[in-house]
C-alpha positions as CSV (number, residue, x, y, z in Angstrom):
1,M,-96.0,-58.1,-7.5
2,Y,-97.6,-56.2,-10.2
3,P,-101.1,-54.4,-9.2
4,E,-103.8,-56.4,-10.3
5,A,-104.8,-53.4,-12.4
6,L,-101.5,-53.3,-14.9
7,V,-102.0,-57.2,-15.7
8,K,-105.7,-57.5,-16.1
9,P,-105.9,-56.9,-20.0
10,M,-102.6,-58.7,-19.9
11,K,-104.4,-61.4,-18.1
12,E,-107.4,-61.2,-20.6
13,D,-105.2,-61.4,-23.5
14,L,-105.5,-65.2,-23.4
15,T,-108.2,-65.7,-20.9
16,N,-110.2,-63.7,-24.0
17,V,-109.6,-66.5,-26.3
18,G,-110.1,-69.7,-23.8
19,F,-106.8,-69.7,-21.5
20,L,-108.1,-70.8,-18.2
21,Q,-106.2,-68.8,-16.0
22,L,-104.5,-70.6,-13.1
23,I,-103.7,-68.7,-9.5
24,S,-102.8,-71.9,-6.8
25,S,-100.7,-74.1,-6.8
26,E,-103.6,-76.6,-6.2
27,E,-105.1,-75.3,-9.6
28,V,-102.0,-76.0,-11.2
29,D,-101.6,-79.5,-10.0
30,Q,-105.2,-80.6,-10.5
31,T,-105.0,-78.9,-14.0
32,I,-101.9,-81.2,-15.1
33,Q,-101.6,-84.0,-13.5
34,N,-105.7,-84.7,-14.3
35,S,-105.0,-83.2,-18.3
36,K,-105.7,-86.0,-20.9
37,G,-104.0,-85.4,-24.1
38,V,-102.9,-81.6,-24.8
39,L,-102.2,-78.8,-22.4
40,L,-100.7,-75.8,-23.2
41,M,-99.4,-73.7,-20.6
42,V,-98.2,-69.7,-20.9
43,V,-96.2,-68.8,-18.5
44,N,-97.3,-64.8,-19.0
45,S,-95.4,-62.0,-18.4
46,V,-95.4,-57.5,-18.0
47,C,-92.4,-58.0,-20.1
48,G,-92.6,-56.0,-23.9
49,C,-91.5,-59.4,-25.7
50,A,-94.6,-61.1,-23.7
51,A,-96.7,-58.4,-25.6
52,G,-94.9,-58.2,-28.3
53,N,-94.0,-61.4,-29.5
54,M,-95.0,-64.2,-27.1
55,R,-99.3,-63.8,-26.7
56,P,-99.2,-63.0,-30.1
57,G,-97.6,-65.8,-31.2
58,V,-99.3,-68.1,-28.8
59,K,-103.0,-66.9,-30.6
60,L,-101.8,-66.8,-33.7
61,S,-100.8,-71.0,-33.1
62,L,-104.9,-71.8,-32.4
63,Q,-105.8,-71.1,-36.0
64,V,-105.0,-74.4,-36.8
65,D,-107.7,-77.6,-36.9
66,K,-104.7,-79.5,-34.9
67,K,-103.8,-78.1,-31.3
68,P,-104.2,-78.7,-27.6
69,A,-107.4,-79.8,-25.9
70,T,-106.5,-78.0,-22.9
71,L,-105.0,-74.2,-22.8
72,C,-103.9,-72.7,-19.0
73,T,-101.9,-69.7,-17.7
74,V,-99.6,-68.6,-15.1
75,F,-98.7,-65.0,-14.5
76,A,-95.0,-64.4,-13.4
77,G,-94.7,-61.2,-10.9
78,V,-98.5,-62.2,-10.1
79,D,-99.0,-65.4,-9.5
80,S,-95.9,-66.3,-7.4
81,E,-97.6,-69.6,-6.3
82,A,-99.2,-71.0,-9.5
83,V,-95.8,-69.7,-11.4
84,S,-93.4,-71.4,-8.3
85,Q,-95.2,-74.9,-8.9
86,A,-95.6,-74.6,-12.5
87,R,-92.0,-74.5,-12.8
88,K,-91.0,-77.7,-11.6
89,Y,-93.1,-79.2,-14.1
90,F,-90.7,-77.6,-16.5
91,L,-88.2,-79.2,-15.0
92,P,-84.7,-79.7,-16.0
93,Y,-85.5,-76.0,-17.5
94,P,-84.5,-72.8,-15.4
95,P,-87.5,-70.4,-14.6
96,S,-88.4,-68.1,-17.3
97,S,-90.4,-65.4,-18.2
98,P,-91.6,-66.1,-20.3
99,S,-92.4,-69.5,-21.7
100,I,-94.8,-71.8,-23.0
101,A,-94.5,-76.1,-22.3
102,L,-96.3,-78.0,-24.0
103,F,-97.6,-81.3,-21.8
104,K,-99.3,-84.7,-23.1
105,D,-100.7,-86.5,-20.8
106,G,-99.4,-84.6,-17.9
107,E,-95.9,-85.1,-19.7
108,L,-93.6,-82.1,-20.6
109,V,-93.0,-83.0,-24.4
110,H,-92.0,-79.2,-25.8
111,F,-90.7,-76.2,-24.1
112,L,-90.4,-72.5,-25.3
113,E,-88.1,-70.7,-23.1
114,R,-87.7,-67.0,-22.8
115,H,-84.9,-66.9,-25.0
116,H,-86.8,-69.0,-27.8
117,I,-89.2,-65.9,-27.5
118,E,-87.3,-62.8,-27.1
119,G,-86.1,-61.7,-30.6
120,G,-88.2,-63.6,-32.2
121,T,-91.8,-62.7,-34.3
122,A,-95.4,-63.9,-32.9
123,Q,-94.8,-65.6,-36.9
124,M,-91.5,-67.4,-35.2
125,I,-93.2,-68.9,-32.1
126,A,-96.4,-69.8,-33.4
127,A,-94.9,-71.8,-36.4
128,N,-93.5,-73.1,-33.6
129,L,-96.3,-74.2,-31.6
130,T,-98.4,-75.6,-34.6
131,A,-95.2,-77.6,-35.7
132,A,-95.3,-78.9,-31.8
133,Y,-98.7,-79.4,-32.3
134,E,-98.7,-81.7,-35.3
135,A,-96.1,-84.1,-33.5
136,Y,-98.5,-84.0,-30.2
137,C,-101.8,-83.4,-30.6
């Protein structure tokens, strides 16, 4: 578990652009199960690939007209209950931090695992997500 003071700016990197921070399993269930349209769920992390590639790529991907209606995030290593619950919705994909999931009407339709994020660029992640938004939004 990481200290809240350490992760606060990392959480705010997404919440400041409209992401809802989910911290309990109930919030995860309610958000995913009641979502209409497209929902973007980001599993945030303290790792370098989250800071250097994932968060910038996610934010860049949202600078288009066709994008998810709902934006939410859970933080690995901090909000363990929420992360564990979110990962149940990501099956059959194994646990991965960071990762990015796209749901349409509560169904998982697109998923980026850590190995898709690590070693990539923010632009590559944004392009991948933008293509998914085109297909599902």
